[in-house]
N, C-alpha and C positions, 0 to 999 in steps of 0.2 A: 843574680843583682844587674839592672838596668843603668846605663850610664846615659845621661843627657845632656846634650851642649845648645848654646840658644846664640847666634852671635847676632854680633850688635852694630851701628855705624852712628857713630855720636859727634854732634858738632857741637861746640865750645868755642865761648868766648877763646880767640886768639890767642890775647892776652894775658889769658888768664889758664891757659893748654895746660903747663906745667902739673900747675894745682887742683887742674883736674883728672889731670891723668894718675896723681898720687892718688888723689881720693875714689879712685874708681878703682885701681886695683887696691887700695887696702878692704877692700870690703871682701869675706870671706866667699870663696869661690868663684870671683871674679878677674879676668886677667886682659889685662890690655898688651895686646899686641901687636899694633902698631898705629904710631901721628903723624902726623904732618903739619906744617904751618901755619898749614890755614886754619887749624882748629878737629880739623876731621880726626878721632879716634876708631880704633879697629879693636873689638874684645869682646871676649868669651865669656858667660855664663857658665859652669859646669857643676853636675849634681847628681846624686844617686834618683831623682825620680826630681819628676816636671813641677809639684805641686815648691821641692826647694826653688825652683828655680819661679814661679811665680811670684813666691813668698818674697825675694830675695830683695833688700829695702832700695839695692839700685833700682830696679824695674818700678816698685813702685812711686816712685820719686820721679821717672822717667816720664812716666803715662798719666801724674798727674799735672806734667805741663807740656803735655799734645798738646794741639788743636783740633 
């Protein structure tokens, strides 16, 4: 069985950093590793298969807002 990991860098509104960090960390398979006061967060998405990462609600929401 394979283990899949995707690293992501997230830019959040600094005023909402704590809320965003908690919301992301609450998602299944997502771990927030670090955050900075300027709104940057580093997280990983972990799963047993690549489709679980792609189908993660965090990924779907994030890509919907990418320009």
